[in-house]
C-alpha positions in Angstrom: -18.5 19.9 11.2 -20.6 19.3 14.3 -19.9 16.3 16.7 -21.7 13.2 16.0 -23.9 13.6 19.0 -24.3 17.4 19.0 -28.0 18.1 19.8 -28.1 21.2 17.6 -26.6 21.7 14.3 -24.8 24.8 12.8 -27.8 25.0 11.1 -30.5 24.7 14.1 -28.3 26.7 16.2 -28.6 29.7 14.0 -32.6 28.9 13.7 -32.1 29.5 17.8 -30.4 32.6 18.0 -33.0 34.0 15.5 -35.8 33.3 17.8 -34.3 34.1 20.6 -32.5 37.3 19.4 -34.2 38.9 16.3 -37.9 36.9 17.3 -37.5 37.8 21.0 -39.2 34.3 21.5 -38.4 33.0 25.4 -35.7 31.0 26.3 -37.6 28.3 27.8 -39.9 28.1 24.9 -37.3 27.6 22.0 -35.4 25.2 24.5 -38.5 23.0 24.6 -39.2 23.4 21.0 -35.6 22.0 20.3 -35.5 19.3 23.2 -32.5 20.9 24.7 -31.7 22.8 27.7 -32.1 26.4 28.5 -28.3 27.0 28.9 -27.6 25.5 25.3 -30.3 28.0 23.9 -28.8 30.9 25.8 -25.1 29.9 24.6 -25.9 30.0 21.2 -28.1 33.2 21.2 -25.2 35.1 23.1 -22.9 33.9 20.3 -25.5 34.8 17.4 -25.8 38.0 19.2 -22.1 38.8 19.1 -21.7 37.9 15.2 -19.6 34.6 16.3 -19.4 31.6 14.4 -22.4 28.8 14.6 -19.5 26.3 14.2 -18.0 24.0 16.7 -14.9 25.6 18.3 -11.7 23.8 18.8 -11.1 22.1 22.2 -7.3 22.6 22.1 -6.0 24.6 24.8 -4.1 28.0 24.4 -1.6 27.0 26.2 0.2 23.9 26.9 2.9 24.7 29.9 3.5 20.8 30.3 4.1 20.0 26.5 7.1 18.4 25.3 10.1 20.4 24.5 11.3 20.2 21.3 14.7 19.3 22.4 13.4 16.5 24.2 11.6 15.3 21.1 14.8 15.6 18.8 16.6 13.5 21.2 13.7 10.7 21.7 14.0 10.6 17.6 17.8 10.6 18.0 17.9 7.7 20.4 15.4 5.8 18.1 17.3 5.6 15.0 20.6 4.8 16.9 19.5 2.3 19.6 16.4 1.2 18.1 14.7 0.9 21.5 11.3 0.7 22.2 9.2 3.2 24.4 9.8 1.7 27.7 13.5 1.9 27.4 13.4 5.6 25.5 11.4 6.6 28.5 14.0 5.7 31.0 16.8 7.1 29.4 14.5 10.8 28.8 13.0 10.6 32.0 9.4 10.9 30.5 6.5 8.6 30.4 6.7 5.8 27.9 3.3 6.8 26.3 4.9 10.2 25.6 7.7 8.6 23.9 4.9 6.6 21.8 3.5 9.7 20.3 6.4 11.7 19.5 7.5 8.0 17.6 4.0 8.2 16.0 4.2 11.9 15.2 7.6 11.2 13.4 6.1 7.9 11.6 9.2 5.8 13.4 6.8 3.9 16.0 7.1 0.7 13.9 11.2 -0.3 13.8 9.8 -1.5 9.8 9.8 2.1 8.9 13.6 2.3 10.2 16.5 0.6 7.8 18.3 -1.8 9.7 21.4 -1.3 7.4 21.9 2.1 7.9 19.7 3.5 10.8 17.6 5.9 8.7 13.9 5.9 8.3 12.9 4.2 5.1 12.5 6.7 2.1 10.3 5.9 -0.6 11.5 6.6 -4.3 9.7 7.1 -7.7 10.9 7.6 -11.1 9.7 11.0 -12.4 8.4 9.7 -16.2 7.0 5.6 -17.6 9.8 3.4 -18.6 12.4 5.1 -16.6 12.6 1.8 -14.3 10.9 -1.3 -14.8 11.1 -3.9 -11.8 11.1 -7.6 -12.4 10.9 -10.9 -10.6 9.2 -14.4 -10.2 6.8 -15.4 -7.8 6.2 -18.9 -7.4 3.0 -20.5 -6.7 2.2 -24.2 -5.9 0.3 -25.5 -8.7 -3.6 -26.7 -8.0 -5.0 -29.9 -8.0 -7.7 -31.1 -9.9 -10.9 -30.8 -7.9 -9.3 -27.6 -5.4 -6.5 -26.9 -3.3 -6.5 -27.4 0.4 -7.1 -23.6 1.3 -10.9 -24.2 0.2 -11.2 -27.5 0.3 -9.3 -28.6 3.4 -6.1 -30.2 4.0 -7.3 -34.0 4.0 -9.5 -33.1 0.8 -6.7 -31.3 -0.6 -3.9 -34.4 -0.2 -6.7 -36.6 -1.7 -6.7 -34.3 -4.7 -2.9 -34.0 -5.3 -2.6 -37.8 -5.0 -5.5 -38.3 -7.7 -3.9 -35.5 -9.8 -1.1 -37.2 -12.4 2.2 -36.8 -11.5 4.3 -34.4 -13.4 7.7 -34.8 -15.2 10.0 -34.7 -12.7 13.0 -32.3 -12.5 14.8 -29.8 -10.5 12.2 -26.8 -11.1 9.4 -29.2 -10.1 7.9 -30.5 -6.7 7.3 -34.1 -7.0 3.8 -34.0 -7.0 2.5 -31.0 -8.4 5.0 -28.7 -9.5 5.4 -24.9 -9.1 4.2 -22.2 -11.4 6.6 -19.2 -11.7 5.0 -15.9 -12.5 7.2 -13.7 -14.2 6.2 -9.9 -13.0 7.3 -6.9 -14.8 6.1 -3.3 -13.2 7.2 0.3 -14.4 8.2 2.0 -11.6 6.4 5.4 -12.2 2.8 4.0 -13.4 3.0 0.8 -11.4 1.7 -0.9 -14.7 2.0 -4.3 -14.6 2.9 -7.2 -17.1 3.1 -10.9 -16.1 3.5 -14.3 -17.6 3.4 -17.8 -16.0 5.9 -20.3 -16.9 7.3 -23.9 -15.2 10.7 -22.7 -14.6 12.4 -19.1 -14.0 15.5 -20.4 -16.1 17.9 -17.3 -17.8 16.3 -18.2 -21.4 12.8 -17.9 -20.2 13.1 -14.6 -17.8 15.1 -13.1 -20.9 12.1 -14.2 -23.3 9.5 -12.2 -20.9 11.6 -9.4 -20.9 11.8 -9.1 -24.4 8.2 -9.2 -24.8 7.3 -6.9 -21.3 9.6 -4.2 -23.2 7.4 -4.7 -26.5 4.3 -4.6 -24.5 5.6 -1.3 -23.1 6.8 0.0 -26.5 3.6 -0.3 -28.1 2.1 1.6 -25.7 4.4 4.5 -26.1 6.6 3.6 -23.4 10.5 3.5 -23.7 12.3 1.2 -21.2 15.4 3.1 -20.1 16.3 0.7 -17.0 15.3 -2.5 -15.4 15.5 -3.7 -11.7 16.1 -7.3 -10.7 17.1 -9.6 -7.7 20.6 -11.6 -7.6 18.8 -14.7 -9.1 20.9 -16.8 -11.4 18.7 -15.9 -14.3 19.5 -12.1 -13.7 23.2 -12.5 -13.5 23.6 -14.8 -16.4 25.3 -13.6 -19.6 22.4 -14.1 -21.4 20.2 -11.8 -19.5 23.2 -9.0 -19.8 23.4 -9.7 -23.8 19.6 -9.3 -23.9 19.7 -5.9 -21.9 22.4 -4.9 -24.3 20.3 -5.5 -27.1 17.3 -3.5 -26.1 19.4 -0.7 -24.6 18.3 -1.1 -21.3 20.7 -0.5 -18.2 20.4 -3.5 -15.6 20.7 -3.1 -11.8 20.5 -5.5 -9.3 19.0 -5.1 -5.7 21.6 -5.4 -2.9 21.9 -8.8 -1.5 19.4 -9.7 1.0 17.6 -6.6 0.6 14.3 -6.9 -0.9 12.9 -3.5 0.3 14.7 -2.0 -2.6 12.5 -3.7 -5.3 9.5 -3.2 -3.3 6.8 -2.2 -5.7 7.0 -5.3 -7.0 6.9 -7.4 -4.0 3.9 -5.0 -2.9 2.6 -6.1 -6.3 2.8 -9.9 -5.4 0.9 -9.5 -2.3 -1.7 -7.7 -4.2 -1.5 -10.2 -7.1 -2.0 -13.3 -4.5 -5.2 -11.8 -2.6 -7.0 -10.7 -5.9 -6.0 -13.4 -8.2 -4.1 -16.6 -6.9 -5.7 -17.1 -3.7 -8.8 -15.2 -4.2 -11.4 -17.9 -4.8 -11.3 -21.7 -5.3 -10.1 -22.8 -8.6 -10.7 -26.4 -9.5 -7.7 -26.8 -11.5 -4.2 -25.0 -12.2 -5.6 -24.4 -15.8 -8.4 -22.2 -14.6 -6.4 -20.4 -12.4 -3.7 -19.7 -15.0 -6.4 -18.6 -17.5 -7.9 -15.9 -14.7 -4.9 -14.1 -14.5 -5.2 -12.0 -18.2 -8.3 -10.7 -16.6 -7.3 -9.7 -13.1 -4.3 -8.2 -14.9 -6.8 -5.9 -16.9 -8.8 -5.0 -14.1 -5.6 -4.3 -12.3 -4.3 -1.6 -15.0 -7.3 -0.2 -16.3 -9.8 -0.1 -13.4 -8.3 -1.2 -10.0 -7.5 2.2 -8.0 -4.0 2.8 -6.8 -3.3 4.7 -3.7 0.4 5.6 -5.5 -1.3 6.9 -8.5 -4.2 9.5 -6.8 -6.6 6.6 -6.3 -6.8 5.9 -10.4 -6.0 3.1 -12.0 -2.2 2.4 -12.9 -3.1 2.8 -16.7 -4.1 6.3 -15.9 0.0 7.5 -15.6 0.8 6.0 -19.2 -2.1 8.2 -21.2 -2.1 11.1 -18.9 1.8 12.5 -19.7 3.1 15.5 -22.0 2.7 15.0 -25.6 0.3 12.0 -24.9 
């Protein structure tokens, strides 16, 4: 791959060498023909005469006497994990430049403290179960209902408040906002394939959450996936006896995340962000019902057509069909 501003591509360099060496053309004429300097023509002609490659050579030096030693690099990484200090503080401890510390941390993927587990001080470790159904992640995403005419994100604060005031009040209970209420999106994701299942309800009670789980398991079973485990947070619905009994009836092992540790359920948290960008706030909905009606189409596009980097830039559903014995 030649440089972006190179005057001669490898193919033209070969032509230059053949004209000068094989055909005996004067260097000055060849330089004028290709609009380059004569030293450039001579350099490529000499390389062609010596049988060398016409490709760009690496600019990396053969020797780097001032390269940071492996001992200092290891020490820098150890201090970063133990003390969680920045490049300036670590540079003072190690006696090297802050830019050098930043380069070391970047190479080790530790340049951001978010890459380090605050509880253990260890780098964040990614995990993925080896087959579909080995683990389902479940959670609830809360969204404010959209008033008739559109919400404030697209029509502005002032007009949005007018739409809220003009929309008939919803029944008031502990699950609802006094004016518009909330939409509770119950989401279920397969850990291995990232295939998602979602339903929208007006609450997040144990009765609703368990009903969603039963339908999600049936949905995955219909696609040849046997569910073995389910991972949830420590919400009231997931700590209820009804949830425990439902998991037992389905033959599923229930696991909960550590309190105040949403990173354990990070796959579904990341899905919520994609869902918010691709569906919930993707365009101006003129009513809450219009947004709810758009969810099935977006889920189909996410599961069957949207490339997913964790799936090798293939849609999540490709991991359900491209498995042994299927």
